[in-house]
Each structure stands twice: as structure tokens, then as C-alpha cells.
C-alpha positions in Angstrom: 16.2 15.1 0.6 14.8 13.9 4.0 12.2 11.4 2.8 13.9 8.0 2.8 10.8 6.0 1.6 7.3 6.6 0.6 4.9 4.1 2.0 1.5 3.7 0.4 -1.3 2.3 2.5 -5.0 1.8 1.9 -7.8 -0.6 1.3 -7.4 -3.0 -1.7 -8.2 -1.4 -5.0 -7.3 2.1 -4.0 -4.4 2.2 -6.4 -1.3 1.5 -4.2 0.5 -0.7 -6.8 -0.4 1.5 -9.8 0.5 4.8 -8.1 3.6 3.2 -6.5 5.0 2.0 -9.8 4.5 5.4 -11.5 5.9 7.3 -8.5 9.0 5.0 -8.4 9.5 5.6 -12.1 9.2 9.4 -11.7 11.6 9.5 -8.8 14.0 6.7 -10.1 13.4 4.9 -6.8 12.8 1.2 -6.3 9.2 -0.1 -6.2 8.5 -2.7 -3.5 5.1 -4.4 -3.2 5.1 -6.1 0.2 2.6 -8.8 -0.9 4.8 -9.7 -3.9 7.9 -9.7 -1.6 6.1 -12.0 0.8 5.0 -14.4 -2.0 8.6 -14.6 -3.3 10.0 -15.1 0.2 7.4 -17.8 1.1 7.3 -19.4 -2.4 3.5 -19.4 -2.4 0.7 -17.0 -3.2 -1.2 -14.9 -0.7 -4.3 -17.1 -1.1 -2.2 -20.2 -0.5 -0.7 -18.6 2.6 -4.2 -17.9 4.0 -5.5 -21.3 3.1 -2.5 -23.3 4.5 -1.6 -21.1 7.6 -4.6 -18.8 8.3 -4.8 -15.0 8.5 -3.0 -14.8 11.9 0.1 -16.5 10.6 -0.1 -14.4 7.4 -0.1 -11.2 9.4 3.0 -12.2 11.3 4.8 -12.9 8.0 3.5 -9.7 6.6 5.0 -7.7 9.6 8.3 -9.4 9.2 8.4 -8.7 5.4 7.4 -5.0 5.9 10.1 -4.5 8.6 12.7 -6.1 6.2 11.7 -3.9 3.3 11.7 -0.7 5.3 15.3 -1.2 6.3 16.1 0.1 2.8 15.8 3.6 1.5 14.9 5.2 -1.8 11.8 3.0 -2.1 8.1 3.3 -2.9 6.5 0.6 -0.8 2.9 -0.6 -1.6 1.6 -2.4 1.4 -1.1 -5.0 1.6 -4.4 -3.5 2.6 -4.4 -5.0 6.1 -0.8 -4.2 6.9 -2.0 -1.2 8.9 -3.9 -3.5 11.4 -0.8 -4.0 13.5 0.3 -1.1 15.6 4.0 -2.2 15.2 3.5 -2.0 11.4 2.1 1.5 11.6 5.0 2.6 13.8 7.6 1.0 11.5 6.0 2.8 8.5 6.0 6.2 10.2 9.6 5.7 11.4 10.9 4.7 8.0 8.9 6.7 5.5 6.4 9.3 4.4 3.1 7.4 4.7 0.3 8.1 2.2 -3.2 6.7 2.7 -5.0 6.1 -0.6 -8.8 6.0 -0.4 -11.6 5.5 -2.8 -15.4 5.1 -2.8 -16.8 1.6 -2.1 -18.3 1.6 -5.6 -14.9 2.3 -7.3 -13.2 -0.3 -5.1 -15.7 -2.9 -6.0 -15.3 -2.1 -9.7 -11.5 -2.2 -9.5 -11.3 -5.6 -7.6 -14.3 -7.3 -9.1 -12.3 -9.5 -11.5 -9.4 -10.2 -9.1 -9.7 -13.7 -7.7 -6.4 -13.3 -5.8 -7.9 -11.6 -2.8 -8.8 -14.1 0.0 -10.6 -11.6 2.2 -13.1 -10.9 -0.6 -14.5 -14.4 -1.0 -18.3 -14.6 -1.0 -20.5 -11.6 -1.8 -18.0 -9.0 -3.0 -20.2 -5.9 -2.2 -21.0 -7.1 1.3 -17.3 -8.0 2.0 -16.0 -4.7 0.7 -18.6 -2.7 2.8 -17.9 -4.8 5.9 -14.2 -4.5 5.7 -14.3 -0.8 5.0 -16.4 -0.3 8.0 -14.1 -2.4 10.2 -11.0 -0.5 8.9 -12.6 3.0 8.6 -10.0 4.5 11.0 -7.1 2.2 10.3 -5.5 4.5 7.8 -5.8 7.7 9.9 -2.2 7.5 11.1 -0.8 8.3 7.7 1.0 11.6 7.0 -1.4 12.4 4.2 -4.5 11.0 2.7 -5.7 11.1 -0.9 -9.1 10.1 -2.3 -8.2 8.4 -5.6 -11.8 8.0 -6.8 -11.7 10.8 -9.4 -8.0 11.5 -9.8 -5.7 10.2 -12.5 -2.5 8.3 -11.5 -0.5 11.3 -12.6 -2.5 13.7 -10.4 -2.0 11.4 -7.4 1.8 11.2 -8.1 2.1 14.9 -8.3 0.2 15.4 -5.0 2.4 12.9 -3.2 5.6 14.5 -4.6 4.5 18.0 -3.6 3.4 16.9 0.0 6.6 14.9 0.5 8.7 17.8 -0.6 10.0 16.1 -3.7 10.0 18.2 -6.8 11.4 17.6 -10.3 13.9 20.4 -9.6 15.3 18.6 -6.6 15.6 15.4 -8.6 17.5 16.9 -11.4 20.1 18.3 -9.0 20.8 14.8 -7.7 21.5 13.3 -11.2 
């Protein structure tokens, strides 16, 4: 198998964590959430990091965490929505994994994140913030190896699409056990 990691990128609420956990389970790989890793490493939440140190410092820490995680193999890595903003992060992801961009309609994203208060970039009018950030990042995920619109797909369908495109079939997995 040539795919060493699968890296999930996309705007918040597109399904990176949900899909990542299911994919890791199916492949018997490790699931890594770069935001959770960063929170554990820094001993504070993402909102606290933003509040205490600002977005610029957070992005530096995010890049360091991502580079550290991607030194490993056999992982499904769910990145923070803005991790793709740095060219160095995009290069690191492509060099160390099969990169999948998950997308969804603005309405579905708003519905999925509406009750999540742990997203510092969505403070204020949620709909306005989502539309503004989506517009700012509309080409940010274009570097990915493949792209999937998760709006109307089940988690299982998304996992199957990724496994097929990454060249990972159940047959291949059973030969490795």
C-alpha cells in the first residue's frame, strides 16, 4: 500500500472528524485530529489560544502540530479548517498523505455548526461569518488530491469513495491482517 496517511481538509462542519473516525475504524489506522492534538499539546482550548495569543500565533502552532503529526504513518488526519491557509501546510500534507477536501453547502455547514460554541472564527452573525469565510477560502482546498461534496452523502458513502480513490480496498486490508 502506497498511501501512508489520509489527510482530510475542508471548511468547518464539512465532516472531517466524523468521516475521519469512521475511515480510521474501517482501515484500522490511527485517527488524529490536529486541533485536539494542539489543545493537548498547549493545555488549552482553541478558543483560549485565539483569545490569549491571537490567530497569527495559533496558525504557527497549528503548522508545527501538523508537521509533527504527519511524520507518522497509517493515520487519518482531520485538520483544522484553516490549516490549508499556509502554503507550507499544503506542501506538507501533499508530501505525507493522500489529501481529501470535504465540502458542503453553506446551509448545511450553518446547520452543522450552529450549536458549536467552540469555533472562535464564527463569533457574531453565524450566517454572515460562514458566507464570508467560505468566500475568502473558496480556492483554498483546490490543492487536494480529491474533493467530495458531503452535503447529501452518508458517512459510509464518503468513506467508500475515499477508500476507492486512495486505492484502499477491503481485499487489500484483509491481506495485511
